[in-house]
All heavy atoms as an XYZ file, in Angstrom:
697
protein
N     241.187     35.183    364.878
C     239.765     34.883    364.925
C     239.209     35.094    366.174
O     238.097     35.581    366.363
C     239.701     33.339    364.469
C     238.360     32.875    364.613
S     238.214     31.007    364.363
C     236.609     30.895    365.175
N     239.982     34.675    367.320
C     239.348     34.879    368.614
C     238.991     36.276    368.958
O     238.045     36.629    369.493
C     240.384     34.287    369.660
N     240.002     37.159    368.727
C     239.803     38.590    368.996
C     238.573     39.129    368.274
O     237.708     39.840    368.846
C     241.033     39.462    368.563
C     240.797     40.900    368.822
C     242.015     41.682    368.589
O     243.059     41.188    368.164
N     241.927     42.967    368.724
N     238.513     38.845    367.010
C     237.284     39.463    366.185
C     235.987     38.806    366.692
O     234.971     39.507    366.791
C     237.489     39.180    364.668
C     236.303     39.828    363.940
C     236.632     40.024    362.526
O     237.838     39.882    362.053
O     235.689     40.310    361.719
N     235.990     37.500    366.949
C     234.782     36.849    367.422
C     234.288     37.401    368.748
O     233.157     37.727    368.914
C     234.962     35.303    367.589
N     235.279     37.691    369.712
C     234.840     38.206    371.015
C     234.425     39.665    370.792
O     233.442     40.043    371.577
C     236.068     37.995    371.972
C     236.394     36.681    372.323
C     237.798     36.701    373.114
C     235.251     36.073    373.218
N     235.038     40.408    369.926
C     234.497     41.747    369.536
C     233.035     41.725    369.082
O     232.194     42.462    369.542
C     235.422     42.539    368.633
O     236.726     42.554    369.191
C     234.913     43.859    368.297
N     232.732     40.745    368.086
C     231.381     40.680    367.632
C     230.476     40.256    368.802
O     229.350     40.714    368.841
C     231.379     39.702    366.575
C     232.020     40.056    365.259
O     232.236     41.284    365.038
N     232.290     39.181    364.439
N     230.781     39.386    369.688
C     229.967     38.936    370.791
C     229.631     40.085    371.620
O     228.487     40.442    371.947
C     230.645     37.849    371.602
C     230.596     36.549    370.846
C     229.905     37.715    372.917
C     231.388     35.491    371.400
N     230.650     40.960    372.026
C     230.509     42.175    372.873
C     229.509     43.148    372.114
O     228.649     43.709    372.813
C     231.841     42.773    373.182
N     229.652     43.303    370.867
C     228.912     44.338    370.131
C     227.470     43.927    369.767
O     226.579     44.768    369.647
C     229.620     44.654    368.827
C     230.840     45.578    368.968
C     231.379     45.906    367.555
N     232.622     46.611    367.800
C     233.538     46.864    366.769
N     233.362     46.263    365.625
N     234.575     47.442    367.020
N     227.347     42.600    369.561
C     226.019     42.276    368.797
C     225.229     41.217    369.628
O     223.993     41.101    369.300
C     226.332     41.706    367.420
C     227.092     42.732    366.545
N     226.553     43.853    366.109
C     228.338     42.597    365.960
C     227.482     44.451    365.382
N     228.507     43.649    365.282
N     225.827     40.382    370.381
C     224.996     39.201    370.945
C     224.131     39.514    372.080
O     223.144     38.773    372.304
C     226.023     38.073    371.405
O     226.698     38.519    372.643
N     224.453     40.470    372.908
C     223.656     40.828    374.113
C     223.982     39.850    375.147
O     223.472     39.890    376.352
N     225.031     39.010    375.047
C     225.502     38.154    375.935
C     226.641     38.661    376.840
O     227.461     39.456    376.300
C     226.099     36.846    375.393
O     226.508     35.955    376.416
N     226.507     38.479    378.156
C     227.527     39.086    379.164
C     228.823     38.191    379.140
O     229.808     38.579    379.625
C     226.999     39.233    380.513
N     228.656     36.929    378.677
C     229.778     36.001    378.734
C     229.996     35.271    377.445
O     229.078     35.200    376.519
C     229.509     34.944    379.813
O     228.367     34.208    379.434
C     229.402     35.429    381.186
N     231.162     34.718    377.318
C     231.569     33.808    376.162
C     232.396     32.791    376.589
O     233.126     33.025    377.642
C     232.176     34.649    374.956
N     232.413     31.659    375.939
C     233.291     30.573    376.309
C     234.302     30.327    375.037
O     233.875     30.265    373.885
C     232.560     29.191    376.478
C     233.408     28.040    376.778
C     231.547     29.446    377.597
N     235.565     30.331    375.351
C     236.645     30.139    374.447
C     237.302     28.760    374.786
O     237.841     28.647    375.879
C     237.758     31.244    374.455
C     238.763     30.903    373.377
C     236.962     32.619    374.044
N     237.470     27.897    373.876
C     237.921     26.648    374.031
C     239.123     26.439    372.965
O     238.722     26.564    371.760
C     237.060     25.460    373.949
O     235.977     25.660    374.918
C     237.596     24.128    374.377
N     240.255     26.114    373.421
C     241.386     25.835    372.514
C     241.943     24.346    372.801
O     242.232     24.172    373.976
C     242.488     26.799    372.599
C     243.645     26.479    371.608
C     242.016     28.153    372.336
N     241.835     23.528    371.846
C     242.342     22.129    371.953
C     243.183     21.756    370.808
O     243.038     22.410    369.864
C     241.275     21.121    372.174
O     240.481     21.208    371.044
C     240.307     21.360    373.411
N     243.953     20.734    370.973
C     244.844     20.276    369.827
C     244.993     18.787    370.005
O     244.979     18.301    371.012
C     246.147     20.962    369.880
N     245.053     18.195    368.828
C     245.470     16.818    368.831
C     246.704     16.672    367.864
O     247.229     17.616    367.425
C     244.285     15.880    368.483
C     243.660     16.205    367.140
O     244.460     16.756    366.186
O     242.457     16.122    366.946
N     247.100     15.481    367.453
C     248.159     15.266    366.583
C     248.029     15.925    365.213
O     248.864     16.100    364.522
C     248.622     13.799    366.527
C     247.690     12.921    365.990
C     246.538     12.405    366.960
O     246.779     12.654    368.162
O     245.483     11.882    366.474
N     246.697     16.072    364.772
C     246.345     16.574    363.503
C     246.017     17.924    363.389
O     246.312     18.613    362.315
C     245.238     15.747    362.948
C     245.562     14.277    362.820
C     244.304     13.442    362.240
N     243.054     13.748    363.041
C     242.011     14.272    362.465
N     241.879     14.600    361.217
N     240.985     14.559    363.194
N     245.359     18.542    364.413
C     244.795     19.933    364.267
C     244.725     20.630    365.629
O     244.632     20.063    366.671
C     243.458     19.771    363.586
N     244.693     21.991    365.406
C     244.419     22.883    366.550
C     242.944     23.223    366.273
O     242.475     23.614    365.201
C     245.246     24.263    366.471
C     244.910     25.266    367.468
C     245.508     24.866    368.766
C     245.402     26.639    366.908
N     242.094     23.180    367.360
C     240.728     23.550    367.336
C     240.470     24.770    368.222
O     240.934     24.839    369.408
C     239.902     22.428    367.801
C     240.137     21.127    367.157
N     239.375     20.824    366.057
C     240.948     20.183    367.278
C     239.841     19.572    365.558
N     240.713     19.187    366.327
N     239.743     25.743    367.705
C     239.376     26.885    368.395
C     237.826     27.037    368.357
O     237.274     27.028    367.166
C     240.015     28.168    367.822
C     239.526     29.566    368.450
C     239.804     29.674    369.827
C     240.189     30.699    367.637
N     237.187     27.134    369.482
C     235.710     27.188    369.597
C     235.381     28.372    370.419
O     235.903     28.513    371.567
C     235.103     25.855    369.944
C     233.594     26.035    369.955
C     232.920     24.680    370.019
O     233.222     23.759    369.147
O     232.156     24.513    371.008
N     234.459     29.184    370.009
C     233.937     30.326    370.742
C     232.494     30.323    370.656
O     231.942     30.219    369.547
C     234.591     31.638    370.251
C     236.014     31.676    370.126
C     234.059     32.837    370.896
C     236.741     32.721    369.376
N     231.804     30.369    371.793
C     230.377     30.331    371.799
C     229.776     31.353    372.868
O     230.449     31.741    373.793
C     229.816     28.905    372.149
O     230.327     28.592    373.473
N     228.664     31.791    372.650
C     227.834     32.639    373.601
C     226.384     32.171    373.616
O     225.992     31.300    372.763
C     228.004     34.028    373.088
C     227.193     34.382    371.822
O     225.964     34.199    371.702
O     227.831     34.841    370.846
N     225.696     32.563    374.478
C     224.181     32.343    374.663
C     223.439     33.601    374.426
O     222.487     33.880    375.184
C     223.974     31.789    376.128
C     224.607     30.403    376.326
C     224.182     29.790    377.581
N     224.704     28.484    377.684
C     224.364     27.681    378.705
N     223.625     28.057    379.696
N     224.872     26.420    378.671
N     223.888     34.378    373.460
C     223.320     35.605    373.224
C     222.120     35.470    372.351
O     221.491     34.446    372.189
N     221.761     36.630    371.610
C     220.486     36.600    370.880
C     220.521     35.694    369.588
O     219.492     35.345    369.107
C     219.976     37.980    370.572
C     221.003     38.798    369.674
C     220.549     40.197    369.402
N     220.203     40.999    370.514
C     221.033     41.892    371.038
N     222.188     42.145    370.484
N     220.738     42.534    372.140
N     221.680     35.407    369.003
C     221.828     34.593    367.916
C     221.191     35.198    366.701
O     220.699     36.415    366.734
N     221.393     34.583    365.529
C     220.823     35.102    364.283
C     220.788     33.990    363.320
O     221.268     32.865    363.505
C     221.655     36.284    363.781
C     223.091     35.873    363.591
C     223.581     35.473    362.373
C     224.051     35.953    364.618
C     224.897     35.110    362.102
C     225.373     35.558    364.494
C     225.752     35.071    363.150
N     220.090     34.265    362.163
C     220.076     33.317    361.083
C     221.353     33.395    360.304
O     221.389     34.301    359.430
C     218.717     33.512    360.225
C     218.606     32.462    359.143
O     219.594     31.908    358.717
O     217.477     32.413    358.594
N     222.223     32.663    360.556
C     223.627     32.734    359.970
C     223.605     32.553    358.427
O     224.215     33.307    357.710
C     224.620     31.724    360.622
N     222.875     31.595    357.977
C     222.873     31.279    356.582
C     222.236     32.490    355.761
O     222.693     32.903    354.796
C     222.094     30.022    356.249
N     221.191     33.001    356.351
C     220.550     34.144    355.706
C     221.349     35.385    355.671
O     221.583     36.095    354.632
C     219.220     34.432    356.315
N     222.031     35.666    356.776
C     222.969     36.785    356.920
C     224.101     36.680    355.933
O     224.406     37.673    355.197
C     223.499     36.957    358.313
N     224.704     35.536    355.874
C     225.907     35.347    354.918
C     225.439     35.349    353.455
O     226.133     35.953    352.706
C     226.471     34.038    355.232
C     227.405     34.001    356.521
C     227.813     32.624    356.839
C     228.523     34.951    356.564
N     224.203     34.776    353.149
C     223.739     34.936    351.848
C     223.470     36.241    351.323
O     223.559     36.666    350.104
C     222.435     34.022    351.746
N     222.930     37.170    352.229
C     222.675     38.492    351.921
C     223.847     39.479    352.084
O     223.726     40.570    351.842
C     221.599     38.976    352.796
C     220.236     38.383    352.615
C     219.031     39.128    353.382
N     219.448     39.193    354.732
C     218.940     38.367    355.706
N     218.088     37.336    355.424
N     219.246     38.504    356.984
N     225.055     38.901    352.311
C     226.264     39.654    352.468
C     226.111     40.781    353.529
O     226.687     41.887    353.406
C     226.625     40.307    351.192
C     227.126     39.246    350.206
O     227.824     38.311    350.553
N     226.732     39.437    348.934
N     225.272     40.509    354.619
C     225.097     41.467    355.691
C     226.260     41.432    356.690
O     226.395     42.246    357.446
C     223.774     41.204    356.433
C     222.593     41.528    355.620
C     221.247     41.212    356.355
O     221.428     40.627    357.520
O     220.215     41.470    355.852
N     226.952     40.286    356.664
C     227.980     40.168    357.719
C     229.347     39.985    357.147
O     229.934     38.931    356.990
C     227.652     38.825    358.486
O     228.511     38.650    359.548
N     229.864     41.171    356.831
C     231.166     41.325    356.233
C     232.250     40.838    357.250
O     233.242     40.027    356.892
C     231.515     42.772    355.827
C     232.966     42.882    355.373
C     230.518     43.327    354.751
N     231.985     41.017    358.549
C     232.955     40.625    359.599
C     233.014     39.070    359.603
O     234.076     38.524    359.683
N     231.949     38.354    359.563
C     231.874     36.968    359.719
C     232.437     36.338    358.446
O     233.122     35.363    358.367
C     230.441     36.468    359.914
C     229.926     36.658    361.382
C     228.471     36.202    361.436
C     230.802     35.838    362.362
N     232.035     36.957    357.245
C     232.602     36.399    356.015
C     234.091     36.603    355.968
O     234.844     35.657    355.531
C     231.941     37.157    354.869
N     234.699     37.645    356.442
C     236.068     37.945    356.515
C     236.777     36.874    357.442
O     237.801     36.479    357.206
N     236.073     36.633    358.596
C     236.632     35.748    359.635
C     236.714     34.281    358.896
O     237.794     33.719    358.970
C     235.617     35.676    360.734
C     236.238     35.861    362.139
C     234.989     36.020    363.015
C     236.933     34.717    362.524
N     235.759     33.910    358.274
C     235.712     32.590    357.591
C     236.823     32.535    356.596
O     237.522     31.537    356.395
C     234.339     32.259    356.987
N     236.971     33.642    355.718
C     237.989     33.627    354.738
C     239.367     33.565    355.262
O     240.226     32.842    354.686
C     237.758     34.943    353.900
C     238.796     35.105    352.738
C     238.608     34.019    351.655
O     237.667     33.279    351.525
O     239.597     33.871    350.788
N     239.627     34.260    356.377
C     240.991     34.271    356.959
C     241.310     32.870    357.421
O     242.436     32.406    357.271
C     241.126     35.293    358.099
C     241.324     36.655    357.510
C     241.761     37.702    358.585
N     240.779     37.791    359.704
C     239.693     38.605    359.606
N     239.294     39.207    358.528
N     238.843     38.646    360.628
N     240.331     32.178    358.046
C     240.480     30.797    358.502
C     240.905     29.854    357.211
O     241.876     29.087    357.286
C     239.291     30.161    359.236
C     239.403     28.738    359.493
C     239.120     30.961    360.417
N     240.071     30.094    356.166
C     240.376     29.214    354.934
C     241.792     29.569    354.351
O     242.536     28.656    353.926
C     239.271     29.361    353.884
C     238.018     28.617    354.258
C     236.994     28.694    353.042
N     236.289     29.780    352.978
C     235.198     30.159    353.738
N     234.755     29.347    354.478
N     234.659     31.343    353.474
N     242.178     30.796    354.385
C     243.458     31.212    353.780
C     244.579     30.614    354.638
O     245.681     30.385    354.114
C     243.679     32.781    353.783
C     242.831     33.402    352.718
C     242.814     34.918    352.801
C     243.281     33.117    351.383
N     244.329     30.375    355.924
C     245.364     29.778    356.780
C     245.281     28.249    356.669
O     245.998     27.463    357.399
C     245.211     30.117    358.218
N     244.478     27.706    355.705
C     244.389     26.308    355.551
C     243.423     25.600    356.419
O     243.401     24.297    356.559
N     242.649     26.315    357.061
C     241.752     25.757    358.038
C     240.235     25.534    357.564
O     239.917     25.862    356.429
N     239.426     25.030    358.471
C     238.010     24.875    358.128
C     237.312     25.670    359.131
O     237.615     25.764    360.271
C     237.573     23.365    358.424
C     238.112     22.510    357.309
C     237.583     21.161    357.364
N     237.593     20.530    358.715
C     236.450     20.084    359.258
N     235.313     19.935    358.600
N     236.527     19.524    360.442
N     236.096     26.268    358.724
C     235.380     27.241    359.589
C     233.846     26.730    359.673
O     233.385     26.346    358.606
C     235.383     28.672    358.944
C     234.625     29.699    359.719
C     235.159     30.231    360.914
C     233.406     30.011    359.273
C     234.515     31.234    361.506
C     232.724     31.074    360.018
C     233.245     31.622    361.137
N     233.340     26.800    360.801
C     231.931     26.439    360.897
C     231.212     27.429    361.835
O     231.840     27.919    362.833
C     231.889     25.065    361.626
C     230.374     24.677    361.871
C     230.265     23.299    362.610
O     231.182     22.909    363.378
O     229.201     22.672    362.566
N     230.176     27.841    361.446
C     229.329     28.857    362.192
C     227.985     28.253    362.376
O     227.345     27.835    361.410
C     229.209     30.232    361.350
C     228.213     31.248    361.865
C     228.487     31.718    363.228
C     228.125     32.290    360.816
N     227.506     28.236    363.632
C     226.155     27.757    364.020
C     225.516     28.759    364.872
O     226.108     29.247    365.968
C     226.250     26.458    364.748
C     224.840     25.917    365.127
C     226.911     25.309    363.957
N     224.379     29.370    364.364
C     223.540     30.333    365.172
C     222.159     30.183    364.842
O     221.764     30.006    363.593
C     224.134     31.734    364.879
O     223.519     32.609    365.750
N     221.341     30.462    365.729
C     219.920     30.549    365.611
C     219.328     31.569    366.430
O     219.769     31.783    367.533
C     219.176     29.201    365.844
C     219.587     28.058    364.950
C     218.805     26.770    365.131
C     219.252     25.782    364.086
N     218.613     24.543    364.298
N     218.328     32.381    365.881
C     217.757     33.423    366.787
C     217.324     32.846    368.119
O     216.569     31.807    368.215
C     216.527     33.921    365.968
C     216.981     33.538    364.555
C     217.772     32.268    364.553
N     217.750     33.513    369.117
C     217.350     33.231    370.522
C     218.208     32.044    371.137
O     218.006     31.670    372.266
N     219.045     31.452    370.361
C     219.827     30.274    370.859
C     221.409     30.503    370.876
O     222.115     29.558    371.012
C     219.546     29.067    370.076
C     218.031     28.647    370.079
C     217.819     27.405    369.193
C     217.683     28.306    371.547
N     221.881     31.680    370.714
C     223.260     31.976    370.751
C     224.016     31.576    369.499
O     223.451     31.219    368.448
N     225.332     31.665    369.612
C     226.260     31.446    368.435
C     227.377     30.614    368.787
O     227.941     30.779    369.908
C     226.633     32.779    367.788
O     225.426     33.451    367.472
C     227.538     32.640    366.588
N     227.806     29.710    367.828
C     229.102     28.957    368.059
C     229.857     28.988    366.829
O     229.440     28.767    365.695
C     228.739     27.534    368.365
C     229.999     26.629    368.637
C     229.657     25.241    368.949
N     228.894     24.534    367.934
C     229.444     23.967    366.866
N     230.875     23.943    366.642
N     228.705     23.306    365.922
N     231.153     29.534    366.965
C     232.037     29.430    365.811
C     233.192     28.431    366.270
O     233.634     28.274    367.360
C     232.889     30.778    365.827
C     232.083     32.007    365.633
C     232.945     33.282    365.748
C     231.416     32.034    364.274
N     233.482     27.543    365.132
C     234.527     26.515    365.284
C     235.514     26.695    364.163
O     235.073     26.838    363.069
C     233.874     25.270    365.407
C     234.971     24.138    365.620
N     235.436     23.427    364.493
C     235.570     23.629    366.647
C     236.391     22.534    364.907
N     236.488     22.609    366.169
N     236.831     26.730    364.532
C     237.823     26.729    363.369
C     238.721     25.553    363.713
O     239.079     25.259    364.868
C     238.592     27.933    363.332
N     239.190     24.890    362.655
C     240.115     23.798    362.765
C     241.264     24.084    361.862
O     241.110     24.350    360.673
C     239.485     22.398    362.442
C     240.412     21.311    362.471
C     239.724     19.979    362.050
O     238.722     19.713    362.507
O     240.288     19.355    361.166
N     242.506     24.183    362.413
C     243.675     24.485    361.607
C     244.539     23.136    361.728
O     245.049     22.757    362.691
C     244.446     25.637    362.206
C     243.625     26.831    362.359
C     242.928     27.219    363.518
C     243.597     27.796    361.270
C     242.128     28.358    363.558
C     242.860     28.860    361.307
C     242.129     29.155    362.472
N     244.949     22.767    360.448
C     245.856     21.535    360.455
C     247.204     21.810    360.977
O     247.632     22.986    360.765
C     245.932     21.176    358.993
C     245.550     22.399    358.261
C     244.625     23.183    359.125
N     247.785     20.942    361.724
C     249.075     21.057    362.175
C     250.156     20.262    361.264
O     249.722     19.124    360.812
C     249.250     20.442    363.615
C     248.413     21.188    364.669
C     248.485     20.498    365.964
C     248.818     22.744    364.763
N     251.222     20.893    361.044
C     252.234     20.241    360.216
C     252.876     19.223    361.018
O     253.182     19.464    362.230
C     253.202     21.272    359.721
C     252.647     22.371    358.819
C     253.703     23.357    358.404
C     252.063     21.843    357.501
N     253.455     18.121    360.456
C     254.133     17.196    361.312
C     255.533     17.611    361.680
O     255.974     18.554    360.932
C     254.347     15.994    360.169
C     253.724     16.391    358.901
C     253.003     17.734    359.085
N     255.982     17.384    362.751
C     257.232     17.765    363.291
C     258.278     17.469    362.332
O     258.348     16.360    361.770
C     257.495     17.350    364.718
N     259.206     18.356    362.023
C     260.373     18.101    361.125
C     261.324     17.073    361.942
O     261.493     17.131    363.202
C     261.136     19.369    360.920
N     261.946     16.171    361.266
C     262.823     15.242    362.010
C     264.080     16.017    362.427
O     264.462     16.941    361.834
C     263.222     14.278    360.730
C     262.764     14.856    359.507
C     261.719     15.917    359.835
N     264.566     15.540    363.526
C     265.753     16.166    364.123
C     266.900     15.952    363.209
O     267.047     14.924    362.636
C     266.014     15.618    365.503
N     267.705     16.979    362.968
C     268.900     16.808    362.166
C     269.780     15.764    362.758
O     269.993     15.680    363.999
C     269.605     18.249    362.189
C     268.943     18.912    363.250
C     267.743     18.239    363.638
N     270.477     14.951    361.999
C     271.469     14.057    362.398
C     272.772     14.525    362.059
O     273.203     15.230    361.093
C     271.155     12.677    361.602
O     271.342     12.974    360.192
C     269.878     12.083    361.883
N     273.683     14.260    363.017
C     275.050     14.623    362.763
C     275.924     13.312    362.718
O     275.723     12.341    363.351
C     275.553     15.345    364.088
O     275.396     14.623    365.276
C     274.847     16.677    364.140
N     276.840     13.456    361.649
C     277.642     12.191    361.433
C     278.680     11.913    362.526
O     278.985     12.528    363.330
C     278.381     12.520    360.120
C     278.005     13.981    359.744
C     277.103     14.392    360.730
């Protein structure tokens, strides 16, 4: 997700920078990527199937069991957020 999002930013946003944040808690890994580029009407682009790359990104996150959020508005940049659930740690094997 990060690689494709950064490629999209470089190709389409007009922004010279992006911020990538990765955090985790006991339940999930969070990945957020944002830019202050030109932005776009995300809902309209996805509804018109103009953004195959973003739709594919969202689908890959969902296939991995995650949740995907896209926020963008013309002139205000774009923020992508994905949350991937973490599996509980397996108990350590016991030896008799």
